[in-house]
mmCIF file of the N, C-alpha and C atoms, coordinates in Angstrom:
data_MODEL
# 
_entry.id   MODEL 
# 
loop_
_atom_site.group_PDB 
_atom_site.id 
_atom_site.type_symbol 
_atom_site.label_atom_id 
_atom_site.label_alt_id 
_atom_site.label_comp_id 
_atom_site.label_asym_id 
_atom_site.label_entity_id 
_atom_site.label_seq_id 
_atom_site.pdbx_PDB_ins_code 
_atom_site.Cartn_x 
_atom_site.Cartn_y 
_atom_site.Cartn_z 
_atom_site.occupancy 
_atom_site.B_iso_or_equiv 
_atom_site.pdbx_formal_charge 
_atom_site.auth_seq_id 
_atom_site.auth_comp_id 
_atom_site.auth_asym_id 
_atom_site.auth_atom_id 
_atom_site.pdbx_PDB_model_num 
ATOM 1   N N  . MET A 1 1  ? 7.798   -19.129 -29.839 1.00 0.00 ? 1  MET A N  1 
ATOM 2   C CA . MET A 1 1  ? 7.184   -17.955 -29.284 1.00 0.00 ? 1  MET A CA 1 
ATOM 3   C C  . MET A 1 1  ? 6.737   -18.249 -27.857 1.00 0.00 ? 1  MET A C  1 
ATOM 4   N N  . LEU A 1 2  ? 7.153   -17.397 -26.932 1.00 0.00 ? 2  LEU A N  1 
ATOM 5   C CA . LEU A 1 2  ? 6.787   -17.556 -25.529 1.00 0.00 ? 2  LEU A CA 1 
ATOM 6   C C  . LEU A 1 2  ? 5.565   -16.712 -25.224 1.00 0.00 ? 2  LEU A C  1 
ATOM 7   N N  . LEU A 1 3  ? 4.660   -17.276 -24.458 1.00 0.00 ? 3  LEU A N  1 
ATOM 8   C CA . LEU A 1 3  ? 3.484   -16.543 -24.024 1.00 0.00 ? 3  LEU A CA 1 
ATOM 9   C C  . LEU A 1 3  ? 3.627   -16.207 -22.548 1.00 0.00 ? 3  LEU A C  1 
ATOM 10  N N  . ALA A 1 4  ? 3.325   -14.987 -22.210 1.00 0.00 ? 4  ALA A N  1 
ATOM 11  C CA . ALA A 1 4  ? 3.392   -14.580 -20.808 1.00 0.00 ? 4  ALA A CA 1 
ATOM 12  C C  . ALA A 1 4  ? 2.118   -15.020 -20.096 1.00 0.00 ? 4  ALA A C  1 
ATOM 13  N N  . THR A 1 5  ? 2.284   -15.533 -18.916 1.00 0.00 ? 5  THR A N  1 
ATOM 14  C CA . THR A 1 5  ? 1.148   -15.937 -18.096 1.00 0.00 ? 5  THR A CA 1 
ATOM 15  C C  . THR A 1 5  ? 0.967   -14.914 -16.995 1.00 0.00 ? 5  THR A C  1 
ATOM 16  N N  . GLN A 1 6  ? -0.240  -14.408 -16.861 1.00 0.00 ? 6  GLN A N  1 
ATOM 17  C CA . GLN A 1 6  ? -0.522  -13.461 -15.790 1.00 0.00 ? 6  GLN A CA 1 
ATOM 18  C C  . GLN A 1 6  ? -0.774  -14.234 -14.509 1.00 0.00 ? 6  GLN A C  1 
ATOM 19  N N  . LEU A 1 7  ? -0.030  -13.896 -13.470 1.00 0.00 ? 7  LEU A N  1 
ATOM 20  C CA . LEU A 1 7  ? -0.192  -14.582 -12.196 1.00 0.00 ? 7  LEU A CA 1 
ATOM 21  C C  . LEU A 1 7  ? -1.448  -14.093 -11.496 1.00 0.00 ? 7  LEU A C  1 
ATOM 22  N N  . GLN A 1 8  ? -2.110  -15.016 -10.826 1.00 0.00 ? 8  GLN A N  1 
ATOM 23  C CA . GLN A 1 8  ? -3.304  -14.675 -10.061 1.00 0.00 ? 8  GLN A CA 1 
ATOM 24  C C  . GLN A 1 8  ? -2.908  -13.847 -8.850  1.00 0.00 ? 8  GLN A C  1 
ATOM 25  N N  . ARG A 1 9  ? -3.711  -12.831 -8.534  1.00 0.00 ? 9  ARG A N  1 
ATOM 26  C CA . ARG A 1 9  ? -3.451  -12.015 -7.355  1.00 0.00 ? 9  ARG A CA 1 
ATOM 27  C C  . ARG A 1 9  ? -4.226  -12.581 -6.171  1.00 0.00 ? 9  ARG A C  1 
ATOM 28  N N  . VAL A 1 10 ? -3.575  -12.560 -5.019  1.00 0.00 ? 10 VAL A N  1 
ATOM 29  C CA . VAL A 1 10 ? -4.190  -12.968 -3.765  1.00 0.00 ? 10 VAL A CA 1 
ATOM 30  C C  . VAL A 1 10 ? -3.927  -11.848 -2.767  1.00 0.00 ? 10 VAL A C  1 
ATOM 31  N N  . PHE A 1 11 ? -4.945  -11.519 -1.994  1.00 0.00 ? 11 PHE A N  1 
ATOM 32  C CA . PHE A 1 11 ? -4.826  -10.448 -1.015  1.00 0.00 ? 11 PHE A CA 1 
ATOM 33  C C  . PHE A 1 11 ? -4.946  -11.050 0.376   1.00 0.00 ? 11 PHE A C  1 
ATOM 34  N N  . ILE A 1 12 ? -4.016  -10.677 1.243   1.00 0.00 ? 12 ILE A N  1 
ATOM 35  C CA . ILE A 1 12 ? -3.979  -11.224 2.599   1.00 0.00 ? 12 ILE A CA 1 
ATOM 36  C C  . ILE A 1 12 ? -4.229  -10.077 3.578   1.00 0.00 ? 12 ILE A C  1 
ATOM 37  N N  . LEU A 1 13 ? -5.273  -10.227 4.378   1.00 0.00 ? 13 LEU A N  1 
ATOM 38  C CA . LEU A 1 13 ? -5.566  -9.262  5.427   1.00 0.00 ? 13 LEU A CA 1 
ATOM 39  C C  . LEU A 1 13 ? -4.896  -9.762  6.695   1.00 0.00 ? 13 LEU A C  1 
ATOM 40  N N  . LYS A 1 14 ? -3.925  -8.999  7.186   1.00 0.00 ? 14 LYS A N  1 
ATOM 41  C CA . LYS A 1 14 ? -3.203  -9.386  8.389   1.00 0.00 ? 14 LYS A CA 1 
ATOM 42  C C  . LYS A 1 14 ? -4.033  -8.978  9.599   1.00 0.00 ? 14 LYS A C  1 
ATOM 43  N N  . ASP A 1 15 ? -4.538  -9.974  10.304  1.00 0.00 ? 15 ASP A N  1 
ATOM 44  C CA . ASP A 1 15 ? -5.335  -9.751  11.503  1.00 0.00 ? 15 ASP A CA 1 
ATOM 45  C C  . ASP A 1 15 ? -4.495  -10.193 12.690  1.00 0.00 ? 15 ASP A C  1 
ATOM 46  N N  . LYS A 1 16 ? -4.822  -9.695  13.860  1.00 0.00 ? 16 LYS A N  1 
ATOM 47  C CA . LYS A 1 16 ? -4.051  -10.074 15.055  1.00 0.00 ? 16 LYS A CA 1 
ATOM 48  C C  . LYS A 1 16 ? -4.142  -11.567 15.329  1.00 0.00 ? 16 LYS A C  1 
ATOM 49  N N  . ARG A 1 17 ? -5.285  -12.161 14.995  1.00 0.00 ? 17 ARG A N  1 
ATOM 50  C CA . ARG A 1 17 ? -5.499  -13.577 15.295  1.00 0.00 ? 17 ARG A CA 1 
ATOM 51  C C  . ARG A 1 17 ? -5.151  -14.504 14.148  1.00 0.00 ? 17 ARG A C  1 
ATOM 52  N N  . GLN A 1 18 ? -5.315  -14.014 12.909  1.00 0.00 ? 18 GLN A N  1 
ATOM 53  C CA . GLN A 1 18 ? -5.100  -14.894 11.752  1.00 0.00 ? 18 GLN A CA 1 
ATOM 54  C C  . GLN A 1 18 ? -4.904  -14.060 10.498  1.00 0.00 ? 18 GLN A C  1 
ATOM 55  N N  . ASP A 1 19 ? -4.453  -14.713 9.446   1.00 0.00 ? 19 ASP A N  1 
ATOM 56  C CA . ASP A 1 19 ? -4.378  -14.082 8.131   1.00 0.00 ? 19 ASP A CA 1 
ATOM 57  C C  . ASP A 1 19 ? -5.610  -14.513 7.341   1.00 0.00 ? 19 ASP A C  1 
ATOM 58  N N  . ILE A 1 20 ? -6.285  -13.558 6.731   1.00 0.00 ? 20 ILE A N  1 
ATOM 59  C CA . ILE A 1 20 ? -7.490  -13.837 5.964   1.00 0.00 ? 20 ILE A CA 1 
ATOM 60  C C  . ILE A 1 20 ? -7.151  -13.694 4.482   1.00 0.00 ? 20 ILE A C  1 
ATOM 61  N N  . ARG A 1 21 ? -7.334  -14.781 3.729   1.00 0.00 ? 21 ARG A N  1 
ATOM 62  C CA . ARG A 1 21 ? -7.083  -14.771 2.274   1.00 0.00 ? 21 ARG A CA 1 
ATOM 63  C C  . ARG A 1 21 ? -8.304  -14.250 1.545   1.00 0.00 ? 21 ARG A C  1 
ATOM 64  N N  . LEU A 1 22 ? -8.091  -13.251 0.708   1.00 0.00 ? 22 LEU A N  1 
ATOM 65  C CA . LEU A 1 22 ? -9.168  -12.651 -0.066  1.00 0.00 ? 22 LEU A CA 1 
ATOM 66  C C  . LEU A 1 22 ? -8.883  -12.874 -1.543  1.00 0.00 ? 22 LEU A C  1 
ATOM 67  N N  . THR A 1 23 ? -9.877  -13.310 -2.279  1.00 0.00 ? 23 THR A N  1 
ATOM 68  C CA . THR A 1 23 ? -9.695  -13.531 -3.712  1.00 0.00 ? 23 THR A CA 1 
ATOM 69  C C  . THR A 1 23 ? -9.787  -12.204 -4.457  1.00 0.00 ? 23 THR A C  1 
ATOM 70  N N  . ASP A 1 24 ? -9.324  -12.200 -5.653  1.00 0.00 ? 24 ASP A N  1 
ATOM 71  C CA . ASP A 1 24 ? -9.316  -11.007 -6.490  1.00 0.00 ? 24 ASP A CA 1 
ATOM 72  C C  . ASP A 1 24 ? -10.705 -10.834 -7.111  1.00 0.00 ? 24 ASP A C  1 
ATOM 73  N N  . PRO A 1 25 ? -11.442 -9.785  -6.724  1.00 0.00 ? 25 PRO A N  1 
ATOM 74  C CA . PRO A 1 25 ? -12.782 -9.620  -7.274  1.00 0.00 ? 25 PRO A CA 1 
ATOM 75  C C  . PRO A 1 25 ? -12.790 -9.188  -8.735  1.00 0.00 ? 25 PRO A C  1 
ATOM 76  N N  . GLU A 1 26 ? -11.746 -8.519  -9.170  1.00 0.00 ? 26 GLU A N  1 
ATOM 77  C CA . GLU A 1 26 ? -11.661 -8.042  -10.560 1.00 0.00 ? 26 GLU A CA 1 
ATOM 78  C C  . GLU A 1 26 ? -10.194 -7.788  -10.895 1.00 0.00 ? 26 GLU A C  1 
ATOM 79  N N  . PRO A 1 27 ? -9.585  -8.638  -11.726 1.00 0.00 ? 27 PRO A N  1 
ATOM 80  C CA . PRO A 1 27 ? -8.153  -8.509  -12.041 1.00 0.00 ? 27 PRO A CA 1 
ATOM 81  C C  . PRO A 1 27 ? -7.753  -7.164  -12.650 1.00 0.00 ? 27 PRO A C  1 
ATOM 82  N N  . ARG A 1 28 ? -8.687  -6.448  -13.250 1.00 0.00 ? 28 ARG A N  1 
ATOM 83  C CA . ARG A 1 28 ? -8.337  -5.154  -13.851 1.00 0.00 ? 28 ARG A CA 1 
ATOM 84  C C  . ARG A 1 28 ? -8.303  -4.023  -12.837 1.00 0.00 ? 28 ARG A C  1 
ATOM 85  N N  . TRP A 1 29 ? -8.801  -4.256  -11.630 1.00 0.00 ? 29 TRP A N  1 
ATOM 86  C CA . TRP A 1 29 ? -8.812  -3.214  -10.608 1.00 0.00 ? 29 TRP A CA 1 
ATOM 87  C C  . TRP A 1 29 ? -7.422  -3.008  -10.026 1.00 0.00 ? 29 TRP A C  1 
ATOM 88  N N  . SER A 1 30 ? -7.162  -1.799  -9.574  1.00 0.00 ? 30 SER A N  1 
ATOM 89  C CA . SER A 1 30 ? -5.913  -1.519  -8.859  1.00 0.00 ? 30 SER A CA 1 
ATOM 90  C C  . SER A 1 30 ? -5.981  -2.179  -7.482  1.00 0.00 ? 30 SER A C  1 
ATOM 91  N N  . VAL A 1 31 ? -4.833  -2.291  -6.839  1.00 0.00 ? 31 VAL A N  1 
ATOM 92  C CA . VAL A 1 31 ? -4.792  -2.877  -5.501  1.00 0.00 ? 31 VAL A CA 1 
ATOM 93  C C  . VAL A 1 31 ? -5.621  -2.027  -4.533  1.00 0.00 ? 31 VAL A C  1 
ATOM 94  N N  . GLU A 1 32 ? -5.556  -0.710  -4.692  1.00 0.00 ? 32 GLU A N  1 
ATOM 95  C CA . GLU A 1 32 ? -6.325  0.187   -3.826  1.00 0.00 ? 32 GLU A CA 1 
ATOM 96  C C  . GLU A 1 32 ? -7.830  -0.002  -4.034  1.00 0.00 ? 32 GLU A C  1 
ATOM 97  N N  . ALA A 1 33 ? -8.261  -0.230  -5.279  1.00 0.00 ? 33 ALA A N  1 
ATOM 98  C CA . ALA A 1 33 ? -9.675  -0.469  -5.562  1.00 0.00 ? 33 ALA A CA 1 
ATOM 99  C C  . ALA A 1 33 ? -10.146 -1.762  -4.905  1.00 0.00 ? 33 ALA A C  1 
ATOM 100 N N  . VAL A 1 34 ? -9.296  -2.784  -4.916  1.00 0.00 ? 34 VAL A N  1 
ATOM 101 C CA . VAL A 1 34 ? -9.641  -4.053  -4.263  1.00 0.00 ? 34 VAL A CA 1 
ATOM 102 C C  . VAL A 1 34 ? -9.765  -3.832  -2.756  1.00 0.00 ? 34 VAL A C  1 
ATOM 103 N N  . MET A 1 35 ? -8.846  -3.076  -2.185  1.00 0.00 ? 35 MET A N  1 
ATOM 104 C CA . MET A 1 35 ? -8.893  -2.796  -0.752  1.00 0.00 ? 35 MET A CA 1 
ATOM 105 C C  . MET A 1 35 ? -10.181 -2.037  -0.408  1.00 0.00 ? 35 MET A C  1 
ATOM 106 N N  . ASN A 1 36 ? -10.565 -1.070  -1.227  1.00 0.00 ? 36 ASN A N  1 
ATOM 107 C CA . ASN A 1 36 ? -11.815 -0.338  -0.998  1.00 0.00 ? 36 ASN A CA 1 
ATOM 108 C C  . ASN A 1 36 ? -13.032 -1.251  -1.129  1.00 0.00 ? 36 ASN A C  1 
ATOM 109 N N  . PHE A 1 37 ? -12.988 -2.176  -2.077  1.00 0.00 ? 37 PHE A N  1 
ATOM 110 C CA . PHE A 1 37 ? -14.077 -3.138  -2.266  1.00 0.00 ? 37 PHE A CA 1 
ATOM 111 C C  . PHE A 1 37 ? -14.286 -3.969  -0.998  1.00 0.00 ? 37 PHE A C  1 
ATOM 112 N N  . TYR A 1 38 ? -13.205 -4.492  -0.440  1.00 0.00 ? 38 TYR A N  1 
ATOM 113 C CA . TYR A 1 38 ? -13.298 -5.343  0.744   1.00 0.00 ? 38 TYR A CA 1 
ATOM 114 C C  . TYR A 1 38 ? -13.513 -4.555  2.034   1.00 0.00 ? 38 TYR A C  1 
ATOM 115 N N  . ALA A 1 39 ? -13.327 -3.239  2.009   1.00 0.00 ? 39 ALA A N  1 
ATOM 116 C CA . ALA A 1 39 ? -13.513 -2.422  3.207   1.00 0.00 ? 39 ALA A CA 1 
ATOM 117 C C  . ALA A 1 39 ? -14.956 -2.468  3.696   1.00 0.00 ? 39 ALA A C  1 
ATOM 118 N N  . ASN A 1 40 ? -15.903 -2.787  2.810   1.00 0.00 ? 40 ASN A N  1 
ATOM 119 C CA . ASN A 1 40 ? -17.296 -2.930  3.241   1.00 0.00 ? 40 ASN A CA 1 
ATOM 120 C C  . ASN A 1 40 ? -17.467 -4.101  4.195   1.00 0.00 ? 40 ASN A C  1 
ATOM 121 N N  . MET A 1 41 ? -16.698 -5.156  3.989   1.00 0.00 ? 41 MET A N  1 
ATOM 122 C CA . MET A 1 41 ? -16.794 -6.345  4.846   1.00 0.00 ? 41 MET A CA 1 
ATOM 123 C C  . MET A 1 41 ? -15.795 -6.295  5.992   1.00 0.00 ? 41 MET A C  1 
ATOM 124 N N  . TYR A 1 42 ? -14.662 -5.627  5.768   1.00 0.00 ? 42 TYR A N  1 
ATOM 125 C CA . TYR A 1 42 ? -13.597 -5.549  6.767   1.00 0.00 ? 42 TYR A CA 1 
ATOM 126 C C  . TYR A 1 42 ? -13.241 -4.076  6.972   1.00 0.00 ? 42 TYR A C  1 
ATOM 127 N N  . PRO A 1 43 ? -13.964 -3.369  7.854   1.00 0.00 ? 43 PRO A N  1 
ATOM 128 C CA . PRO A 1 43 ? -13.751 -1.925  8.037   1.00 0.00 ? 43 PRO A CA 1 
ATOM 129 C C  . PRO A 1 43 ? -12.317 -1.544  8.399   1.00 0.00 ? 43 PRO A C  1 
ATOM 130 N N  . ILE A 1 44 ? -11.556 -2.457  8.948   1.00 0.00 ? 44 ILE A N  1 
ATOM 131 C CA . ILE A 1 44 ? -10.159 -2.169  9.295   1.00 0.00 ? 44 ILE A CA 1 
ATOM 132 C C  . ILE A 1 44 ? -9.360  -1.758  8.052   1.00 0.00 ? 44 ILE A C  1 
ATOM 133 N N  . LEU A 1 45 ? -9.834  -2.147  6.875   1.00 0.00 ? 45 LEU A N  1 
ATOM 134 C CA . LEU A 1 45 ? -9.126  -1.810  5.639   1.00 0.00 ? 45 LEU A CA 1 
ATOM 135 C C  . LEU A 1 45 ? -9.194  -0.322  5.303   1.00 0.00 ? 45 LEU A C  1 
ATOM 136 N N  . THR A 1 46 ? -10.106 0.413   5.921   1.00 0.00 ? 46 THR A N  1 
ATOM 137 C CA . THR A 1 46 ? -10.190 1.850   5.631   1.00 0.00 ? 46 THR A CA 1 
ATOM 138 C C  . THR A 1 46 ? -8.950  2.591   6.106   1.00 0.00 ? 46 THR A C  1 
ATOM 139 N N  . THR A 1 47 ? -8.210  2.002   7.042   1.00 0.00 ? 47 THR A N  1 
ATOM 140 C CA . THR A 1 47 ? -6.983  2.627   7.535   1.00 0.00 ? 47 THR A CA 1 
ATOM 141 C C  . THR A 1 47 ? -5.757  1.743   7.313   1.00 0.00 ? 47 THR A C  1 
ATOM 142 N N  . ALA A 1 48 ? -5.868  0.779   6.422   1.00 0.00 ? 48 ALA A N  1 
ATOM 143 C CA . ALA A 1 48 ? -4.770  -0.165  6.188   1.00 0.00 ? 48 ALA A CA 1 
ATOM 144 C C  . ALA A 1 48 ? -3.802  0.368   5.139   1.00 0.00 ? 48 ALA A C  1 
ATOM 145 N N  . LYS A 1 49 ? -2.632  -0.241  5.119   1.00 0.00 ? 49 LYS A N  1 
ATOM 146 C CA . LYS A 1 49 ? -1.652  0.043   4.070   1.00 0.00 ? 49 LYS A CA 1 
ATOM 147 C C  . LYS A 1 49 ? -1.349  -1.268  3.350   1.00 0.00 ? 49 LYS A C  1 
ATOM 148 N N  . VAL A 1 50 ? -0.815  -1.144  2.145   1.00 0.00 ? 50 VAL A N  1 
ATOM 149 C CA . VAL A 1 50 ? -0.480  -2.313  1.337   1.00 0.00 ? 50 VAL A CA 1 
ATOM 150 C C  . VAL A 1 50 ? 1.030   -2.492  1.370   1.00 0.00 ? 50 VAL A C  1 
ATOM 151 N N  . SER A 1 51 ? 1.474   -3.694  1.692   1.00 0.00 ? 51 SER A N  1 
ATOM 152 C CA . SER A 1 51 ? 2.909   -3.977  1.659   1.00 0.00 ? 51 SER A CA 1 
ATOM 153 C C  . SER A 1 51 ? 3.317   -4.339  0.240   1.00 0.00 ? 51 SER A C  1 
ATOM 154 N N  . ALA A 1 52 ? 4.598   -4.381  0.000   1.00 0.00 ? 52 ALA A N  1 
ATOM 155 C CA . ALA A 1 52 ? 5.113   -4.738  -1.325  1.00 0.00 ? 52 ALA A CA 1 
ATOM 156 C C  . ALA A 1 52 ? 4.641   -6.141  -1.700  1.00 0.00 ? 52 ALA A C  1 
ATOM 157 N N  . SER A 1 53 ? 4.351   -6.321  -2.973  1.00 0.00 ? 53 SER A N  1 
ATOM 158 C CA . SER A 1 53 ? 3.872   -7.630  -3.434  1.00 0.00 ? 53 SER A CA 1 
ATOM 159 C C  . SER A 1 53 ? 4.998   -8.649  -3.407  1.00 0.00 ? 53 SER A C  1 
ATOM 160 N N  . LYS A 1 54 ? 4.599   -9.918  -3.259  1.00 0.00 ? 54 LYS A N  1 
ATOM 161 C CA . LYS A 1 54 ? 5.544   -11.035 -3.262  1.00 0.00 ? 54 LYS A CA 1 
ATOM 162 C C  . LYS A 1 54 ? 4.978   -12.143 -4.132  1.00 0.00 ? 54 LYS A C  1 
ATOM 163 N N  . ILE A 1 55 ? 5.835   -12.777 -4.892  1.00 0.00 ? 55 ILE A N  1 
ATOM 164 C CA . ILE A 1 55 ? 5.400   -13.927 -5.695  1.00 0.00 ? 55 ILE A CA 1 
ATOM 165 C C  . ILE A 1 55 ? 5.577   -15.174 -4.843  1.00 0.00 ? 55 ILE A C  1 
ATOM 166 N N  . LYS A 1 56 ? 4.486   -15.941 -4.719  1.00 0.00 ? 56 LYS A N  1 
ATOM 167 C CA . LYS A 1 56 ? 4.516   -17.162 -3.904  1.00 0.00 ? 56 LYS A CA 1 
ATOM 168 C C  . LYS A 1 56 ? 3.570   -18.181 -4.526  1.00 0.00 ? 56 LYS A C  1 
ATOM 169 N N  . ASP A 1 57 ? 4.075   -19.354 -4.813  1.00 0.00 ? 57 ASP A N  1 
ATOM 170 C CA . ASP A 1 57 ? 3.267   -20.458 -5.356  1.00 0.00 ? 57 ASP A CA 1 
ATOM 171 C C  . ASP A 1 57 ? 2.452   -20.036 -6.580  1.00 0.00 ? 57 ASP A C  1 
ATOM 172 N N  . ASP A 1 58 ? 3.115   -19.410 -7.530  1.00 0.00 ? 58 ASP A N  1 
ATOM 173 C CA . ASP A 1 58 ? 2.484   -18.977 -8.786  1.00 0.00 ? 58 ASP A CA 1 
ATOM 174 C C  . ASP A 1 58 ? 1.337   -17.987 -8.595  1.00 0.00 ? 58 ASP A C  1 
ATOM 175 N N  . THR A 1 59 ? 1.386   -17.221 -7.507  1.00 0.00 ? 59 THR A N  1 
ATOM 176 C CA . THR A 1 59 ? 0.441   -16.134 -7.285  1.00 0.00 ? 59 THR A CA 1 
ATOM 177 C C  . THR A 1 59 ? 1.231   -14.899 -6.857  1.00 0.00 ? 59 THR A C  1 
ATOM 178 N N  . VAL A 1 60 ? 0.614   -13.748 -7.007  1.00 0.00 ? 60 VAL A N  1 
ATOM 179 C CA . VAL A 1 60 ? 1.194   -12.511 -6.484  1.00 0.00 ? 60 VAL A CA 1 
ATOM 180 C C  . VAL A 1 60 ? 0.406   -12.161 -5.235  1.00 0.00 ? 60 VAL A C  1 
ATOM 181 N N  . GLU A 1 61 ? 1.097   -12.126 -4.094  1.00 0.00 ? 61 GLU A N  1 
ATOM 182 C CA . GLU A 1 61 ? 0.437   -11.841 -2.824  1.00 0.00 ? 61 GLU A CA 1 
ATOM 183 C C  . GLU A 1 61 ? 0.614   -10.376 -2.459  1.00 0.00 ? 61 GLU A C  1 
ATOM 184 N N  . TYR A 1 62 ? -0.493  -9.767  -2.053  1.00 0.00 ? 62 TYR A N  1 
ATOM 185 C CA . TYR A 1 62 ? -0.475  -8.413  -1.506  1.00 0.00 ? 62 TYR A CA 1 
ATOM 186 C C  . TYR A 1 62 ? -0.986  -8.520  -0.080  1.00 0.00 ? 62 TYR A C  1 
ATOM 187 N N  . HIS A 1 63 ? -0.296  -7.875  0.849   1.00 0.00 ? 63 HIS A N  1 
ATOM 188 C CA . HIS A 1 63 ? -0.694  -7.918  2.255   1.00 0.00 ? 63 HIS A CA 1 
ATOM 189 C C  . HIS A 1 63 ? -1.277  -6.579  2.665   1.00 0.00 ? 63 HIS A C  1 
ATOM 190 N N  . PHE A 1 64 ? -2.500  -6.613  3.217   1.00 0.00 ? 64 PHE A N  1 
ATOM 191 C CA . PHE A 1 64 ? -3.139  -5.445  3.783   1.00 0.00 ? 64 PHE A CA 1 
ATOM 192 C C  . PHE A 1 64 ? -2.870  -5.477  5.273   1.00 0.00 ? 64 PHE A C  1 
ATOM 193 N N  . GLU A 1 65 ? -2.245  -4.419  5.780   1.00 0.00 ? 65 GLU A N  1 
ATOM 194 C CA . GLU A 1 65 ? -1.899  -4.394  7.199   1.00 0.00 ? 65 GLU A CA 1 
ATOM 195 C C  . GLU A 1 65 ? -2.473  -3.139  7.836   1.00 0.00 ? 65 GLU A C  1 
ATOM 196 N N  . SER A 1 66 ? -3.103  -3.329  8.974   1.00 0.00 ? 66 SER A N  1 
ATOM 197 C CA . SER A 1 66 ? -3.712  -2.208  9.700   1.00 0.00 ? 66 SER A CA 1 
ATOM 198 C C  . SER A 1 66 ? -2.611  -1.299  10.237  1.00 0.00 ? 66 SER A C  1 
ATOM 199 N N  . VAL A 1 67 ? -2.856  -0.005  10.160  1.00 0.00 ? 67 VAL A N  1 
ATOM 200 C CA . VAL A 1 67 ? -1.907  0.959   10.718  1.00 0.00 ? 67 VAL A CA 1 
ATOM 201 C C  . VAL A 1 67 ? -2.451  1.541   12.018  1.00 0.00 ? 67 VAL A C  1 
ATOM 202 N N  . MET A 1 68 ? -3.629  1.109   12.438  1.00 0.00 ? 68 MET A N  1 
ATOM 203 C CA . MET A 1 68 ? -4.195  1.594   13.696  1.00 0.00 ? 68 MET A CA 1 
ATOM 204 C C  . MET A 1 68 ? -3.412  1.028   14.862  1.00 0.00 ? 68 MET A C  1 
ATOM 205 N N  . GLY A 1 69 ? -3.156  1.874   15.842  1.00 0.00 ? 69 GLY A N  1 
ATOM 206 C CA . GLY A 1 69 ? -2.465  1.436   17.039  1.00 0.00 ? 69 GLY A CA 1 
ATOM 207 C C  . GLY A 1 69 ? -0.958  1.390   16.901  1.00 0.00 ? 69 GLY A C  1 
ATOM 208 N N  . THR A 1 70 ? -0.423  1.881   15.784  1.00 0.00 ? 70 THR A N  1 
ATOM 209 C CA . THR A 1 70 ? 1.023   1.917   15.607  1.00 0.00 ? 70 THR A CA 1 
ATOM 210 C C  . THR A 1 70 ? 1.491   3.362   15.667  1.00 0.00 ? 70 THR A C  1 
ATOM 211 N N  . LYS A 1 71 ? 2.686   3.553   16.156  1.00 0.00 ? 71 LYS A N  1 
ATOM 212 C CA . LYS A 1 71 ? 3.248   4.893   16.248  1.00 0.00 ? 71 LYS A CA 1 
ATOM 213 C C  . LYS A 1 71 ? 4.131   5.168   15.047  1.00 0.00 ? 71 LYS A C  1 
ATOM 214 N N  . GLY A 1 72 ? 4.235   6.444   14.713  1.00 0.00 ? 72 GLY A N  1 
ATOM 215 C CA . GLY A 1 72 ? 5.170   6.853   13.678  1.00 0.00 ? 72 GLY A CA 1 
ATOM 216 C C  . GLY A 1 72 ? 4.566   6.885   12.365  1.00 0.00 ? 72 GLY A C  1 
# 
């Protein structure tokens, strides 16, 4: 019998100067709920979008990217 392992989620805030790794505050929350949670500390997240998830080093990475200052 095989058991499924749930991969840990990691959230990356793409900043102009660096990438900021954010831990998962609650695994049952949606990605949008996590983004809203961190928006209190990082106001740029109020206008950010989430890129498609990627599996990397036994984690699922979600990237939060600011849409401010972009056209289209």
